[in-house]
LOMAR-610114 format. One record per residue (C-alpha): residue in one letter; x, y, z. Coordinates in steps of 0.25 Angstrom, whole numbers, padded with zeros to 4 digits, always signed. Example, Ala and Ser with C-alpha at 12.3 -4.5 7.8 and 13.67 -1.06 7.14 Angstrom:
LOMAR-610114
A+0049-0018+0031S+0055-0004+0029
END
This chain:
LOMAR-610114
X-0978-0743-0202X-0987-0755-0204X-0999-0748-0199X-0997-0737-0209X-0997-0747-0221X-1012-0751-0219X-1018-0738-0211X-1025-0733-0224X-1032-0747-0227X-1047-0748-0223X-1046-0760-0215X-1058-0757-0207X-1067-0759-0219X-1063-0773-0220X-1064-0778-0206X-1069-0793-0206X-1067-0796-0191X-1070-0787-0180X-1074-0795-0167X-1072-0796-0152X-1075-0811-0153X-1064-0820-0152X-1070-0832-0159X-1075-0823-0170X-1061-0817-0172X-1055-0830-0173X-1065-0836-0183X-1066-0824-0192X-1051-0821-0192X-1047-0834-0194X-1056-0835-0206X-1048-0824-0213X-1033-0827-0208X-1031-0841-0200X-1039-0847-0190X-1032-0844-0176X-1032-0844-0161X-1035-0830-0155X-1034-0828-0140X-1035-0815-0132X-1023-0813-0123X-1029-0800-0114X-1042-0796-0112X-1055-0802-0117X-1059-0794-0129X-1054-0791-0143X-1058-0784-0156X-1053-0793-0167X-1053-0786-0181X-1049-0790-0194X-1049-0782-0207X-1046-0788-0221X-1042-0781-0233X-1040-0789-0246X-1029-0787-0255X-1031-0798-0266X-1026-0811-0259X-1019-0803-0249X-1026-0798-0237X-1023-0786-0227X-1029-0789-0214X-1030-0780-0201X-1032-0788-0187X-1032-0784-0173X-1037-0792-0161X-1039-0781-0151X-1034-0789-0140X-1021-0796-0136X-1022-0809-0143X-1015-0822-0145X-1017-0827-0160X-1013-0840-0165X-1016-0842-0180X-1007-0854-0181X-1002-0854-0196X-1007-0846-0207X-1013-0854-0218X-1009-0850-0232X-1006-0836-0230X-0995-0826-0225X-0999-0815-0216X-0991-0802-0215X-0994-0796-0201X-0992-0781-0200X-0995-0776-0186X-1000-0762-0186X-1001-0760-0170X-0999-0768-0157X-0990-0779-0156X-0990-0795-0157X-0981-0806-0155X-0981-0818-0166X-0976-0831-0163X-0968-0839-0175X-0962-0852-0171X-0961-0848-0157X-0954-0835-0160X-0961-0822-0157X-0962-0809-0165X-0966-0796-0159X-0975-0790-0170X-0979-0775-0170X-0981-0764-0181X-0966-0763-0182X-0965-0776-0190X-0973-0787-0198X-0975-0802-0197X-0977-0812-0208X-0984-0824-0205X-0982-0836-0215X-0991-0848-0217X-0988-0860-0209X-0980-0853-0199X-0986-0855-0185X-0988-0842-0177X-0996-0835-0167X-0996-0822-0161X-1001-0812-0149X-1005-0798-0151X-1008-0786-0142X-1022-0780-0142X-1018-0768-0151X-1011-0777-0162X-1016-0775-0176X-1010-0781-0188X-1012-0780-0204X-1011-0794-0210X-1007-0796-0224X-1011-0810-0229X-1003-0816-0240X-1008-0829-0246X-0997-0840-0246X-1000-0842-0262X-0995-0828-0264X-0981-0830-0257X-0981-0843-0265X-0983-0836-0278X-0973-0826-0276X-0963-0836-0272X-0966-0843-0286X-0964-0830-0294X-0951-0827-0287X-0944-0840-0288X-0951-0846-0300X-0954-0859-0292X-0966-0868-0293X-0967-0870-0278X-0967-0860-0266X-0961-0864-0253X-0968-0861-0239X-0963-0846-0237X-0961-0843-0222X-0958-0828-0220X-0950-0823-0209X-0961-0818-0199X-0955-0804-0195X-0956-0792-0205X-0948-0781-0199X-0952-0768-0204X-0938-0763-0206X-0934-0775-0215X-0934-0775-0230X-0945-0785-0230X-0955-0775-0225X-0949-0764-0233X-0953-0773-0246X-0966-0777-0241X-0971-0764-0236X-0974-0758-0251X-0981-0771-0254X-0990-0769-0241X-0993-0754-0246X-0997-0760-0259X-1006-0771-0252X-1013-0760-0244X-1016-0753-0258X-1022-0765-0264X-1030-0769-0251X-1045-0770-0254X-1044-0772-0268X-1053-0783-0274X-1045-0793-0282X-1059-0798-0289X-1062-0784-0293X-1053-0784-0306X-1041-0790-0312X-1032-0778-0310X-1035-0778-0294X-1033-0793-0294X-1020-0792-0300X-1015-0781-0291X-1018-0788-0279X-1012-0801-0284X-0999-0792-0287X-1000-0786-0273X-1000-0800-0267X-0988-0805-0275X-0980-0793-0271X-0982-0795-0257X-0978-0810-0257X-0966-0806-0266X-0961-0796-0257X-0962-0805-0245X-0955-0816-0252X-0943-0807-0256X-0942-0798-0243X-0948-0805-0231X-0938-0817-0226X-0943-0831-0227X-0940-0845-0228X-0938-0846-0243X-0931-0832-0244X-0917-0839-0249X-0925-0845-0261X-0928-0831-0266X-0915-0824-0262X-0905-0835-0263X-0890-0832-0258X-0882-0830-0271X-0871-0841-0272X-0857-0835-0268X-0848-0831-0280X-0838-0842-0283X-0825-0835-0278X-0832-0830-0265X-0838-0845-0262X-0824-0851-0265X-0817-0842-0256X-0827-0844-0246X-0826-0859-0247X-0811-0859-0246X-0811-0850-0234X-0821-0860-0227X-0812-0872-0231X-0799-0865-0227X-0806-0861-0213X-0809-0876-0211X-0795-0881-0217X-0794-0892-0207X-0808-0896-0206X-0816-0907-0213X-0826-0897-0221X-0837-0903-0230X-0839-0897-0244X-0853-0894-0241X-0849-0886-0229X-0841-0877-0236X-0852-0876-0248X-0862-0872-0237X-0852-0861-0231X-0852-0855-0244X-0866-0856-0248X-0864-0866-0260X-0867-0880-0264X-0856-0890-0263X-0857-0892-0278X-0856-0877-0280X-0844-0876-0270X-0837-0887-0277X-0839-0881-0291X-0833-0868-0286X-0821-0875-0280X-0818-0882-0293X-0820-0870-0301X-0812-0861-0293X-0802-0870-0287X-0801-0882-0296X-0804-0891-0283X-0815-0896-0275X-0817-0889-0261X-0811-0901-0254X-0799-0901-0263X-0797-0887-0262X-0797-0888-0246X-0787-0900-0247X-0778-0891-0254X-0779-0880-0244X-0777-0891-0233X-0764-0895-0239X-0759-0881-0241X-0762-0878-0226X-0754-0890-0222X-0742-0886-0231X-0743-0872-0225X-0744-0877-0211X-0732-0887-0213X-0723-0876-0219X-0726-0866-0208X-0724-0876-0197X-0708-0878-0200X-0709-0893-0198X-0716-0892-0184X-0731-0898-0189X-0733-0912-0192X-0739-0915-0206X-0751-0924-0201X-0755-0914-0190X-0755-0903-0200X-0762-0910-0211X-0773-0914-0201X-0774-0900-0196X-0778-0896-0210X-0788-0907-0212X-0780-0919-0218X-0784-0932-0211X-0777-0942-0220X-0762-0938-0219X-0759-0948-0231X-0768-0941-0241X-0763-0927-0235X-0749-0931-0238X-0752-0936-0252X-0761-0923-0255X-0750-0914-0250X-0739-0920-0257X-0747-0919-0270X-0751-0904-0267X-0737-0899-0263X-0727-0909-0269X-0721-0913-0255X-0725-0920-0243X-0730-0913-0230X-0718-0917-0223X-0709-0911-0234X-0717-0898-0232X-0715-0899-0217X-0701-0902-0218X-0698-0889-0226X-0698-0893-0240X-0711-0886-0243X-0704-0872-0239X-0693-0874-0248X-0700-0878-0261X-0702-0868-0273X-0717-0868-0271X-0722-0859-0260X-0730-0865-0248X-0745-0865-0251X-0756-0860-0241X-0771-0861-0242X-0777-0847-0247X-0792-0844-0245X-0793-0841-0260X-0789-0855-0264X-0776-0850-0269X-0762-0854-0263X-0754-0843-0256X-0739-0842-0255
END
């Protein structure tokens, strides 16, 4: 699939390196891409070829070593490389993790990310070089921000993923523009600049990277949904000490947003609502126990550690003491017993 994208391009007419000399290959290719260390793994000869087709500030390169080699470029300086294998196989190493590379998938190398690779003698690759400035400019257009962060893309670009499906039409367009001279006329210069912008924007929108969440932020939960999730979490941890920040994090909200939602929906703060549910849980337990449970043990089981404050809050809420509820008065009054409900209401 990858090879067919570029099969019609006249790469041979744009050959800039063709050598069997190891030092010459290091020097001349290092001038075009990056200084690098090159070592032959098997055999003693190779045939290093490099073709370069300009496309404005973009570049399309075809490269092959003709031998089993180990290549260590260190880190790319100021540009991204989209690596498109057309035959053979290689293993790219990023942060100690190996990635098997073949014509069944692509790889993108970001600036300042350490990498190296080994390649088979028949390995050949098409390289799309994209300046860091193009990614920075596309980021500013998408976000309306003055400063662009350092973007590091996920290295693997699977051919079955949506990122590749979005990128493939851009690559087809690049092949149509390859070889045009940006200095020839203003129309061609504008076309090449637009092509570069489209490639950079497509990568930012469709290939995962470290700043993707800033382009595709998760929508805040709807108020009723967020409240139900917070209440459910609090009820599941009824007897525990639960910081408000932990509840907010569980719901994907800020603490201030969570507190505002509780005030709007429940007329209480999250901790006030939680205390009410704990009181209701104690009351229900005392009613159902038929006098068998001790008040203090029951209160502590539902998160009350200061029994004096618990007793005062209980009486203010239910109009009777916990002992009176335990003794049966709470079952004979006109008011029905209350129990915690996950929607914040009082059940019968």
